[in-house]
Steps between C-alpha positions, in 0.01 A plus 500: 500500500772752564288773348210406727728506806641838401147634458402383849819642651451835332143505624618447858766773486255793514327334795834461680585863431163622622538287816842656566355846448224413744750379760711813453194718546407301808847553647483872429158524663615306808484732806847397617641579156337844519631584849846382393486755218388763749807424709742491205369834369477667844137581427317724747166350605224687680315243711240499776595358839268200545605401849736560791703216652782469747797688356341646190204532265339288228431612142375320189706498179350332194290292737802393705540572870793732559667610823647842575717494817443788742866599462440555127180700523667826599835670554422527870364270768125435482320467830149428368480263204120507519509854361600348163198270473301556176736781396688501170878476507758509220739207512738285295546124489835415661460122527289256297553133588257268325626184673461651847193702396667803651431846362665793679449866413648827622420870499832600655703519177240724336488730803880525505505600135232764558690633800822519296323690219348747745835551672677560168234755405536689828880495482488636143340816641784561749798711394855487630540795736149472644467546876257265673389416852469143621530260790800285585362153433800283581866536587775281356877507547540663156224760527142586586187438294254789491136446403287782363128553549423374147658162577828555316825449686868565445840449659708757683849350486698529823734747326202727421354524850719772650829679448681338790617140473271251673537126554135421445184694404361407841746751651283788374172348379232271637201327345198731486699823466353754258774632272541727200708350220627604160478266201855470368454210261245276327618172350318176415189625678689570823529835677831615647444757773709737705448681830852643497438688174229710665730584793773610260255722311392667827862566591564659160195724542615601847848585372352719226289690755805572715715655224629831640399805299727808491404777742355823362801708606730257320294537186533879530875478547539273203302738282713789623815313411356430159425864413775687688738499205241605247541867391201693369 
């Protein structure tokens, strides 16, 4: 009897194992399980915009309806969401809530990373000592930010604006001013700039040009003094 029971039990075990395998495979194939993996792995997804709604756009991920808020479509404000309709965008899953059936995606993080890579590449081509022209973008109590035509920007510390002591950069600069600056430092992807350094260089050049040369008659006298005691 015991042998017969053991035989039946052992016969059921493979079935139980295969059922568990089936359930595991079903869980893995579940769309919400897949999008959760996408979120955990920060997977980039290229998806077509299926529709435009108030405040964002709709995409489909593994058959699920996903929402991309307008604020996460771009790094800047978007006036016309309709321009995204039927276009492909690259996004990541940032929220996957099965109970609420809420799936939120974003392109913003990817765009920020791309922008950071491009900035790092452009900065790598700049050398300390370079002279550049830019526009005063904003003025703070501690200095002025200057933006260049290629989109890069750097800080001119208040101590590097001019030789005389000033209380605030606004004493000598205003937003929109075009200025020449010298790159005096590059650290952690940030540019340290100086306007004062260029002024000091100009003063040094001017001083060199105004060095007094001896007059021709003085040169003659000096030569005479040099040879007067020489006997031939």
